[in-house]
C-alpha positions in Angstrom: -6.4 -21.9 -108.2 -6.0 -24.9 -107.4 -7.5 -24.4 -104.0 -10.8 -22.5 -104.7 -11.0 -25.8 -107.3 -10.3 -28.1 -104.0 -13.6 -25.9 -102.8 -16.2 -26.0 -104.6 -15.6 -29.7 -105.5 -15.8 -31.1 -102.5 -18.7 -28.5 -101.3 -20.8 -29.6 -104.1 -20.2 -33.0 -103.3 -21.3 -32.4 -99.1 -24.8 -30.5 -100.6 -25.0 -33.2 -103.4 -25.2 -36.2 -100.5 -27.9 -34.1 -98.0 -24.8 -32.9 -95.4 -23.6 -29.1 -95.2 -21.8 -28.0 -92.2 -19.6 -24.7 -91.6 -16.3 -25.9 -93.1 -13.3 -24.7 -93.7 -10.8 -26.3 -96.0 -7.0 -26.6 -97.0 -4.7 -27.5 -99.6 -1.7 -28.4 -98.1 2.2 -27.8 -99.7 4.8 -30.0 -99.7 6.2 -27.1 -97.1 3.5 -27.0 -95.2 2.2 -30.6 -94.7 3.0 -31.9 -91.2 1.6 -35.1 -92.1 0.9 -37.2 -95.3 -2.6 -37.9 -96.0 -5.6 -35.4 -95.4 -6.6 -34.8 -92.4 -10.4 -34.5 -90.8 -10.8 -32.0 -87.1 -14.7 -30.9 -86.1 -16.1 -31.2 -82.4 -18.4 -33.6 -81.2 -21.4 -32.2 -79.2 -24.5 -33.8 -77.7 -28.6 -33.3 -77.6 -28.2 -29.9 -75.9 -25.3 -28.7 -78.0 -22.6 -29.1 -75.4 -18.7 -30.8 -76.2 -18.3 -34.5 -75.4 -15.0 -35.1 -74.1 -13.8 -38.7 -74.3 -16.0 -39.9 -77.2 -14.5 -42.4 -79.9 -14.6 -40.6 -83.5 -14.2 -43.1 -86.5 -13.6 -42.3 -89.8 -15.5 -45.3 -91.8 -14.2 -45.2 -95.6 -17.7 -45.4 -97.8 -15.5 -47.5 -99.9 -14.8 -50.8 -97.0 -11.6 -52.1 -95.3 -10.9 -55.2 -93.3 -7.4 -52.6 -91.9 -8.1 -50.6 -89.2 -10.3 -47.8 -89.1 -8.2 -44.2 -89.0 -9.9 -43.3 -84.9 -9.2 -41.0 -82.3 -10.6 -39.3 -79.0 -12.4 -36.4 -78.7 -10.3 -33.6 -75.9 -12.1 -32.3 -72.9 -13.2 -30.0 -75.3 -14.8 -32.1 -77.6 -12.7 -31.1 -80.2 -10.9 -34.2 -83.2 -8.5 -34.9 -85.6 -7.6 -37.5 -87.7 -5.0 -37.2 -89.5 -3.2 -39.6 -92.6 -6.2 -40.5 -94.3 -6.3 -41.4 -98.1 -8.3 -39.7 -100.5 -11.8 -40.8 -100.9 -15.4 -40.0 -98.8 -15.4 -41.1 -94.9 -19.0 -41.4 -93.2 -17.9 -40.1 -90.0 -18.5 -41.7 -86.3 -18.5 -40.8 -83.0 -20.2 -43.1 -79.8 -19.6 -42.4 -76.3 -21.4 -46.0 -74.8 -20.6 -45.7 -71.6 -22.6 -42.7 -70.8 -25.8 -43.8 -72.8 -24.4 -42.2 -76.2 -24.8 -45.5 -79.3 -23.1 -45.1 -82.5 -24.1 -42.1 -84.6 -23.8 -44.1 -88.5 -26.3 -47.3 -87.4 -29.4 -46.8 -88.2 -31.2 -48.6 -85.3 -29.6 -45.7 -82.9 -29.5 -42.8 -84.3 -32.1 -42.7 -87.3 -33.8 -39.2 -86.7 -32.1 -38.4 -83.4 -28.0 -37.8 -84.1 -25.7 -36.0 -86.7 -23.6 -38.4 -88.5 -22.0 -36.5 -92.0 -20.5 -37.7 -95.2 -17.3 -35.8 -96.2 -15.0 -36.0 -99.1 -11.9 -35.7 -98.6 -8.9 -35.0 -101.9 -5.6 -36.2 -101.4 -3.4 -33.6 -98.7 -6.5 -31.6 -97.9 -8.3 -30.4 -94.5 -10.8 -30.6 -93.7 -12.1 -28.3 -90.9 -14.9 -28.1 -88.4 -17.1 -30.8 -89.3 -19.7 -31.5 -86.3 -21.1 -34.8 -85.5 -24.2 -34.7 -82.8 -25.8 -37.3 -80.6 -29.1 -37.7 -80.0 -30.2 -37.9 -76.7 -28.5 -40.9 -74.6 -30.0 -43.7 -75.2 -32.0 -46.4 -72.2 -30.6 -49.6 -71.5 -32.4 -53.7 -72.3 -30.3 -55.3 -69.8 -31.5 -59.1 -69.2 -30.8 -63.1 -68.9 -31.7 -65.7 -71.5 -33.0 -69.2 -69.7 -34.4 -72.6 -71.2 -37.9 -72.6 -69.8 -38.0 -75.9 -68.5 -35.2 -76.7 -66.9 -34.2 -73.1 -66.0 -31.0 -73.1 -67.7 -29.0 -70.7 -69.1 -29.2 -70.6 -73.1 -26.0 -70.3 -74.8 -25.7 -68.7 -78.4 -28.7 -66.7 -78.5 -29.8 -64.1 -81.0 -31.6 -60.9 -79.9 -32.5 -58.1 -83.1 -33.9 -55.2 -81.9 -35.9 -53.6 -84.5 -37.5 -50.0 -84.8 -41.7 -50.0 -85.1 -41.5 -47.0 -86.7 -39.4 -48.6 -89.8 -38.8 -52.5 -88.9 -36.1 -52.0 -92.3 -33.6 -49.9 -89.5 -32.2 -52.7 -87.2 -30.5 -54.4 -84.6 -29.0 -57.6 -84.4 -26.1 -59.4 -82.0 -25.3 -62.9 -80.0 -25.2 -63.3 -77.2 -23.7 -65.3 -74.4 -27.2 -66.0 -72.2 -26.7 -62.2 -70.5 -27.2 -58.8 -72.4 -26.7 -55.2 -71.5 -28.0 -53.0 -74.8 -28.4 -49.3 -75.8 -31.4 -49.0 -77.0 -33.1 -45.3 -78.5 -35.5 -43.6 -76.4 -38.3 -44.3 -79.5 -41.0 -47.4 -79.5 -38.9 -51.0 -80.5 -39.3 -54.5 -80.8 -37.7 -57.7 -79.5 -37.3 -60.6 -81.1 -34.6 -63.5 -80.0 -33.7 -66.8 -81.8 -31.8 -69.5 -80.2 -31.1 -72.9 -82.4 -33.7 -75.7 -80.9 -35.3 -73.2 -79.5 -38.9 -71.9 -80.9 -38.5 -67.9 -81.0 -39.7 -65.3 -78.2 -41.0 -62.1 -79.1 -41.4 -59.0 -76.1 -45.1 -58.7 -75.2 -46.7 -57.5 -72.3 -48.4 -60.3 -71.4 -45.5 -61.7 -71.0 -46.3 -65.0 -72.8 -43.3 -64.6 -75.9 -45.4 -65.1 -78.5 -47.2 -61.8 -79.6 -45.1 -59.2 -80.1 -45.8 -55.6 -78.9 -43.8 -52.4 -79.1 -41.3 -51.3 -75.7 -40.8 -47.6 -75.4 -38.3 -46.8 -72.4 -37.4 -42.7 -71.8 -33.8 -41.3 -72.6 -31.3 -42.7 -69.7 -33.9 -45.3 -67.8 -33.4 -49.4 -67.8 -35.2 -52.5 -68.1 -34.3 -55.8 -67.1 -35.7 -59.2 -68.7 -36.1 -62.5 -68.8 -36.4 -64.2 -71.5 -37.4 -67.2 -71.2 -37.2 -69.9 -74.8 -39.3 -73.2 -75.0 -37.6 -75.6 -76.2 -39.0 -77.3 -80.0 -39.3 -81.0 -78.6 
């Protein structure tokens, strides 16, 4: 009976959040439990449905935590298991940036492209059969940031990337004059800011004064030189 109650509660929570995957749920007894805490297991697939080996998988607590996030790496068949979890809700994240797969939970990279389920784990419960699916491989934007007058490198700049179809889905990062960033294969804009300089935006005419969307195909690369003009 206890096992059936756990199953019903977990299925209701997963469906209510808009995520439903074929899963197998087991409640461990004191005799069966080899590891204290909950367990989440499953597989990471690419856009074509093929397993992805050596992908990083992280269980991100919905409550937030400054401690080390439970994580693992997929095996040769794309399978993963994360054990020792406290009861709670977890956002399952996968990434393998070396092969062009950005995080599945960052909306700038993944919205409408990847699958990253939310999983509810009860005490000492095993939730199996979770599927994390990457979208198409990202493209890359690389380059450097320089002073337009001196042509010297500009340190400590901020780059902001925004989806053209939804500017609220963005990615921001600080860079030390050179950058190498994964970008989704959809139109996006680029803004660069640095203290003491005018803001720069990507434009097709290269002026940096207007803003145009850049669209790169999956697996391609675009190199940019960002020339910032001093305020004085």
